[in-house]
N, C-alpha and C positions, 0 to 999 in steps of 0.2 A: 725288073728291067728298068731302063731309064730312057728318057727322050732328050735329045739335045735341045738347045735354045730354039724357040719357035716364035716367029713374028706374028702377034695377034692384034697389031695396031689397027688393022682394017676392021676388026670387029667393034661394034658399038659398045659403049659402056652399058653394063647391065648388072643388076643385083643377083642374077641367077644364070650366069654364063655356064653352059653344060660342058663337061669333059668326060669322054668315054675311053675305055681300054679293052681291046679284044686280042686273043691269042689262040693257037691250036697246037695239038701234039703232033708227033711224027707220023701218026696214021691219019691226020687231018680232022681229028675230032675237036670242035670249037670248045673253048672254055666259056663259063658264064660271064657275060659282059659286065665290066665294072663301070659305074657311073658316079659322078659327083657334080656339084655346081660351085662356082666361085663368084665372088664380087669383082666386077671390073669397074673401077672408078678412077679415071685418070684426070677429072677436072680438079682445079685447085679448091681446097675447103673454103667455106664462107661462114661468116658470123656477123650478125647485126644486133644493134640495141634498138628495139622498137617501142619500148615503153619505159620512160624514166621521168616520173613527175618531179616537180620541185618539192623540196622537203619543208614541212610546216609542223606546227604543234600537233596537227591532226594525224600525221602519218610518221612522225619521227621515231616512234618505238616499234613500228611494224612496217618498215619500208621495204618495198620489193621492186626489182628490175627484171625485165624480160626481153626476149628477142628471138631471132631465128638462127639456125645452124644447119650445117650440111652433113656432119658426120655423126649419124645416130649411134648411140652407145658410147660416145666419147665425151669426156668431161669438158665443160666450158669453165674457164677460170675468169671469175668476175671480181673486179676491185672497185669498191665504192669509197673513195677518199681514204684509201689505206686499209679498209676492211675487206678481206677476201672471202669469197664463197665459191663453191664448186658444184654447180648443178650439172646433171647429165643432159646431153642432147637427146631428145626423144620426139619422134614424129616431126622432126625438122624445127622444133622450138625448144627454148629453155626458159626457166623461171627460177629466180633465187628463192630460197626460203625467206621468211621475214627477218629483217635486219634492224637492230637497234642502233640508230645513228645519232642518238642524242649527244654522244660525246664529241661529235665533229663540230668544228667551229663554224658559226654562221658565215655564209659567204658563198663563193663559187666552189662547187664540189666536182671533181673529175671522176668519171666512171669509165672503166675499160672492160672489154670482154675479149678473151683469147681462146681460140678453139683449134686444136690440132695445129696445122701449119697455115691456118687462115690469116689474112691480114687483120691485125688488131682493130676492133671496133671501139670508138671512143666518143664521148659526149660530155657536156657540162650541164649541171643543174644548179639552181639557187637553193640555199638553205636559209630559211628565215623562220625562227621558232619563237620570236616575240609575239605578243598578242595579235591575232588576226584582226583585220578591219574590214568592214563592209559599209557602204553608204548607199542611199537612194538619191541619185542626182536628179532624176526626172520621173515624176509620177503625176501626169496631168489629170484634171478632172475628166470623166468619161462623158462624152457628148454624142449626139446623133451622128456626127461626122467622123468619130474615131472609134466607136465601140466595136467595129468589126476588124480594125487594124490597130488595136491599142498596143502601145509600147511603153514599158517601164524599164529603167536602166540605172546603173550606178557604178561605183568603184569597188574593188576587192583587192586583198593583199596576197592571196595564195593562188597563183596561176596553176591551172590544171585541177583545182579542187572545185566541187560543185557549189553553186549558189541556189538555195531553196527559196523560191519566191511564192508568196501568196498575194493575190489580188482578191480581197474579201475571201470567198470560199474556193476560188479557183487556184490550183497549184501548178507551178512550172518549175522545172529543174534545168539549169543551164550551167555551163562551165565558166570559171573565171579565166579570162584570157587577156594577157597584156595589161593586167591591172584593172580590167573593167568587165562588166557583164551587161547583158541585155536580154530581155524576154523575147526579142523579136516581135513581129506583128502577131498578136493573139486576139481571138474573138471573145470579148467579155459581154456580149449582148444578153447572155443568160442571167446576168446579175440583175437584181431588182433595183429600180431607181431609188435614190435616197441620199442623205447627207451623212458624212462621217464614216464612209467605208474605209477599211484598214488595208494598207499595203505593207507587207513585211518582207525582209530579205535576211536569210541566215547563211553564214559562211564559216565553215571550220569552227574555230573557237571564238569568233568575233561576237561582240554584243549585237543583238538583233537590231537591224535598222528598221524604222517604222515611219510611215507617212499616212496622212488622212486625206482622202479625196471625196468628191461628190460624184454621183451619177445622175444625170438628168437627160433623158433621151425621149421622154414623151412630149407631146405638144404642151405649150404653156397654158396654165389655167389660173384662175383667181379663186381663192377660198377664204374661209374664216373672216368674212367681212363683218365688221361690227361698228356700232356707233359708240365712240369712246365718251364724248361729252357733247353737250349742246349749250348754246346761248339763246337769246331770244329770237334771233334771226339767222342762226347758222348752226351747223352740225359738223363735228369732227368725225370723219370715218377713217378706218384703217382696214387693210386686208393683207393677205399673204399671196405672194407670187410663187407658183409651183412649176418646177421643170423648165427653167429658163435656158438650160444649157444648149448651145448650138443654135440659138435663135437670137435675132436682133429685136429687142424690146423697143417699140416705137412710142407707145402712149397707152393711156387707159381711158375708156369711156365710162362715164358715171351717169346712171339714171336715178331719178327720184320721183316720188309722187306722194300726195296725201293718202294716208292709209284708207283703203276702200275705194279709191279712184281707179278706173280701168286704164287710165292713160299715163304712161311713163314719160317724163320729161328728161331732156338731156342737159346736164350741168356743163356749161362751157367754161373750162378752166385753163385753156391753152394746152400746150404740149408739155407733158411731164411724165417721167418714169418713176416718180416717188410712189410708194405704196401707202400713201395717206393723202387726204384732201380735206379742205374745209368747204362744205357746200353752203353757199350764202343765199341771200334774198328769200329766206323762208319766213313763215308767219309764226308769231309767238303762240305758245300753248297749243301746238298742233303736232299730232303724231304723223311722222313721215316714214316711208319705206325707201330703202336704197339698195342698189345693186351695181356691180362693176364688171368689166371684162377687159382683157388685155389685147392690144393691137400689136402685131409683130410681123417681121419680115415684109413690111410695106403693104402686103395685100391680105394678110390673114388676121383672124381674131378668134379668141376663145369663146366658149359658151359663157353665159352669164353666171356670176357667182351666186352664192346663197343670198337671200333677201334678209336684210337686217332693218330693224325699226328703232326709232328714237323720238322722244317727245321734246320739242323745243321748250325753253324756259319761258316763264311769264314775261310780259312786256314791262321790264323794270330796268332803270339805268344802271343798277348794280352789276348787270351781266355784261362785262367788257372782257376782251381777250386777255388783259393783264390784271384783272381785278381780283382781290382776295379779301377775305373777312377774318377778323380776329374772334372766331367762334370760341376758341379755347380759353380766352381771357388773359392773354399776355399783357403784363403791365410795363415791361421794359423790352422794347422791340428793336431789331435791326433789319434794315432793308438793303439789298445789294442790287446794283444795276448790271445788266449784261452788255449794254451798248452805251456809246457816248451820248451826251446831252439828253439824258432820260429825265423827263419832267414828271414828278411824282406828286400826287395829291392825297390828302387824308380827309375823308368825309367831305370831299368836294372842294377843300381849300388847299392852296399850295403848301406843300411840305418841304420839298428840296428838289434840286436838279443835280444829278450825278452822272459822271462819266463811267465807262466800263470798268468794272472791278471796284469801284468806290462804294463805300457803305455809309449809312446814316443810322444812328441809334436815337430813339425817341421814346417818350412816355406814351403809353397807349391804354385804351379801355376796351372792355369786351364789346364785341359787335362793331368796332371801328371798321371802316372800309378803306382800303388802300388801292389806288389806281395809278396807272402810268401810261405814257404813250408808246413805251417800248418794254421788252420783257424785264421782269424783276423777280426776285425771290425774297420772301419775308418770313421771319420766324423770331421768337423771343422767349422771355422767361416769365413764368407765372409763379408767384410765391417768393420764398426766401432767396436772398442772394448769397447764401453761405451754407446751405444744407441740401444735399442731393435728395433726401427723403421729403423735404418740404418745398421742393422746387421742381418745376416741370418745363421741359423744352416744348414750346408750342409752335408748330408750323401753322401759319394762317391758311385757312381753306380757300383755294381758288373757287370763285363762285360757280365756275363750270362744273364743280363736283356736286352741286345741288341735285337732289332727286327726291323720290317718293318712297323708295324702299332700299334698305341696307341690311347687311348682316355683319356681325363682329363677335368678339368673345373677350372674356376676362378670366384671370387665373388666381388673383390674390387681392387682399385688403378690401373687403366689403366695408362700407357700401360702395356700389358702382354709381357713377354720376354721368349723365348724358346732358351736355349743353346743346340746346336746339335753338336755331333761328328760323322763323317762319317767313319765307319769301312771299307767301300768300296765306290767307286764312286757312288753318289746317287743324285737324285732330291727329295726334301722334300716339301710337301705341308701341310699347316695347314688349316683345313676347319671347318666351322660350318654348318653342314648339307651339302648342295651342294655348299655353298659359300666359295671360297678360300680367306682366310684372309691374308696369306703371303706364300711365297715359296722361295726356294733357291736351287741352284745346288752346290754341295760340293764335292771336290776332296777327295779321299781316304786318311785317316790319318790327316785330318784337320777339323776345326770346323767353325760354323757360328752361327749368332744370328738372329732369326726371331722375329718380333714384330708386334703387332696389338692392337687395342683399343676397343674391343667388349667383354662384359662379357658373361658368359654362358658356354656351353659345346663345346669341340673341338675334332676333329679327326686329327691325324697325319698319313700321308701316305708317305712312302718312297720307292724308287725303289731298294735301297740297305740297308743293315743292319746299324742301327744308335743307339747311346745312347743319351738320352735327359734329360734336367733338366729345370723346370719351376720356374720363379719368377715374382711376380707382382711388378712393379718398379715406380709407380706413385709418383710424387713430390720428386724424388731422394731417396725414401725409398726402402727397401727390405722387401716385404711382402710375406707371404705364400710360402716359398721355398719348393719344393718337387721334387724328382726324378720321372720320368715316369716309371711305372712298367708295365710288360706285363698284358694284360687283361685276365680275366678268367670268367667262369660262376658262380663263387662263391667267394665273398670277405668278409673280416671280419675286424672290427675295433671298435672305440669308436666315436660316433657322437659329443661329447663335446657339444657346444651350438647348432650345427647343422652339418649335413653332406650333400654333394651334390653328386648325382648319375648321371652317364652318360654312354653312350653305343657307340659302334662302328658300330652298325647296326640298321636300322629302324625296328619297330615292335618287340622290345625286351620286353618280359614279365618277371616280377620280383616279388619276395616275400621277405619280411623283417621279421626278427625274433629277438627280443630283449631278453636279458637274464632273464627278468621277464615274458617271454612267450607272451608279447604283440606282435601282428603281423599285417601285412598289405600286400597288393599286388597291382600291377598296370602294366602299360605298358609305354614305352617311345620310342622316335625316336632319331636320332643322334643329332638333334638341341635342344633337350629338356635337361633341367637340373632340376632334381627332388630333392627337399629339404626334408630331413627326420629329424625330431626333435628327441632329446634324450628322454629316459624314465628312471625314477627312481631317486629320491632324488637329491642330488647335482650333476648335470650332467657335471659341468665344471672340467677342469684339470684332465680329464680321470677318474673321480670318479663315473660316472653314469654306466648304463648298457652297456654291449658290444652288438654289432649288427652284425648279419650274414645276408647277402643278396645273394640270389640265383636267377639265370636267365637262360633263354633258349638260350641266346647268350652272348658273352663276354661283361663284364661291367667293369667300374672303378669308383673310388670315393675317396673323401677326406673329412676329418673333418676340420671345419672352426670356427673362432671367439671364441677362448677360452677366459677365463676371464683375461688372462695376455699375454703379447707378441702379435705379429702380424704374427702368423705362421699357416700353414696348415699341416696336417699329412695325407699322403696317406693311404687308406685302403689296406690291404694286401691280395693278392690272396691266397686262402686257400691251393693251391698246392705249395706255397712257404713257408709255415709255417715250422719252424725248432724246434728242441728240446734243443738247447744250444745257449746261448748268453753271450757276455762279454760287460761290460759298460766302455766307455772310459773316463768318467769324473764324478765328483760329480754332483748329480742331485736332483731336487725337487721330482721326482717320476720316477718309471718305471711301466708300466702297461702291462698286458698280456691278450690275448683273445684266446679262443680255442673252437673247436666244441665239445669236450668231457671233462669229468672230469679227474683230475690228480693232481699231486703235483709238486712243483718246489723247488729244493734245492738251497739255496743262499750261495755261498762260497767266501771268500775273497782271496787275492792274496797268502796268506799262506796256502790256501786250507782248512782252518778251516770253519766248518759249522756255518753260521751266523743265519740262520732261515730256516724253510720250509714253503713255501706258498702253499695254497690249492685253486685250481680253483673251483669256486662255481657259482651257479645261483639261483635266487629266484623263477623262474617258473619251472613247471614240464613238459612242452611241449617237445616232443622229439627233435624238431629242435632248441630249445632255446640254445644259446651259453653260454659258461662259461667265467669267468673273475677273475682276482686278481690284486691288486695294492699294491706296496710297496712304502712308503714315505721315502725320504732322503737316497737313496742308494748311496754308495760310489764308487769312481773311482776304477776300477779293479775288482769289484764284478762280479762273474760268476754265471749264472743261468742255472741249469740242470733240464729239465722237463721230466716227464714220458710220456708225449704225445706231439704231435706237437702243437706249439703255435705261435702266432704273438706277436711282442713286439714294444713298443713305450717308449721314455724317453724324459725328459725335463731338460737340463743342468741348473745349478744355478750360472754359471760364464762365463767369456769371454776368458778363457785360452784354446785355441784349441777347442772352443765351442762357442755357442751363447746363452746368458742367456734368459730363459723363452721361448725358441723356441722348441716346441715338434716336434719330427720327428720319422719316422718309422725306425726300425732296420733290419739288415739282420743277419742271424745266420748260424748254422751248425748242422748236425746230427752226426758228428764224435766224 
């Protein structure tokens, strides 16, 4: 049977619209009812494109597009820049299989999707398959004010592709949008305070972007206070400021007292935010104790630092702020002035007057004393003027380096020679551990030579204050000249081919940190000499990484066996680092090391800016030191740093210097 046309427009659309058919025979017996269902769908078909990322190197070989559709079981025709795919509509969605679109030309790519009689869906995407790029535009230090709402941001090349961000150990994943990315406000308070935290951003095939930040959210404190040097009536003290982030540092309060006294006195030095001070109006030959605290945010102050002690020098006119002695025995000497109209005397008599950057070369004798009314630097040549083996670059000892105990070491050409000047009547012993290698009793104001033929580490113990200079003198040569510097719990330098570490106390624990963040630790006794090898590239001629060594007891060290010359360069105690230096002679190089980042202006004797050097490091560890090296600096160059540094140079001539002999420098903060 058949049924004529029937109007079912009033029935709603349905995926299971029922249809039934009934009939009966002539006697009225009903047949079994027939039933079926049909789809009624009278709405227009629809198709959309809901996901179509830009095309980059990361997705060009496996590109996919997806969207929605209304006609389940029906093919969707998708075109991506002329490449066609035919996914089925299922459960109201469609997704192409992966498409290799590397053959498409970079630029704007049109994508269309056709579905049944639906209106065609269309969109455009960008194809950019050159190297992806990512940068970090903003990565501020973490302070108490931003640690809960920290934001790091930058640029990126592949829109729609994730940027993987690390703030130290914390990981965040965000999408590149409109050529930029941002972490949004994130809480980084779980990170431990410290310097040199690493921030990285990775994006598609881009080279990882990196930045180094500091986190300082604890209240400011003062630590590592030490007495670097003393004169007859003053003491130079230095300290470290910890956790200054987010706070306004106003001043420091310094206390001092005679050791054993119950009463602390306040040193009035005005308002200063420098982490060093010269405490004046002290009494000669007296041991004092010192402490400091930081004043911040107008109304707050830290706890007191550790207590450090130092003994003032004897009451002797040789102890001036710019006074140095020719302990090493230079016979041809050059002095350079740091400031204009610097009046210079030799053994109390007028020598010359120099302006900044000017030099003066003169004939000198062992134990000569040079003095000035402004900062100077003095060094010269001992021995032959034409042989590096029989010539030594001798830096004059600042008289503030005088003391009663020292440690040092030697690695070659016995016998070893120690030139000693007695500031006061004294008995001097050179020991290796408990073994006495040589000794002398010296009258105040005179000198003596101690000698022995054993390599390794040595300790010098004196009953009175002395100045000392060491040279290895085997076969009539002059090798490894170096002044003896005060020991300290932290020293810095360049190991060149190697450096040797020594201590003045048994059971000394130490840690080493190179500027590429490589590190190590160990322990040593007085008789030990620990060799530490350089790190990083060409390590010779002070071109390698700088090295910072910290210890729980006072240590000393020197760099040995450079690729030219036969010289050693003492490592500098970090509490003797300065911000200003002047170069006495044309040189192969000058090198600087520092605990923190900063810049150094280089100016000639006319005060014209030659260049600006930047202290850098290749590692991100918070203890990694910084470095910079300048080739071929000229006589009279002055170096003005924004942070305390240690400096070494190597002359390239024999005029008031020794060719190819590197040596440590002393500087000024004025």
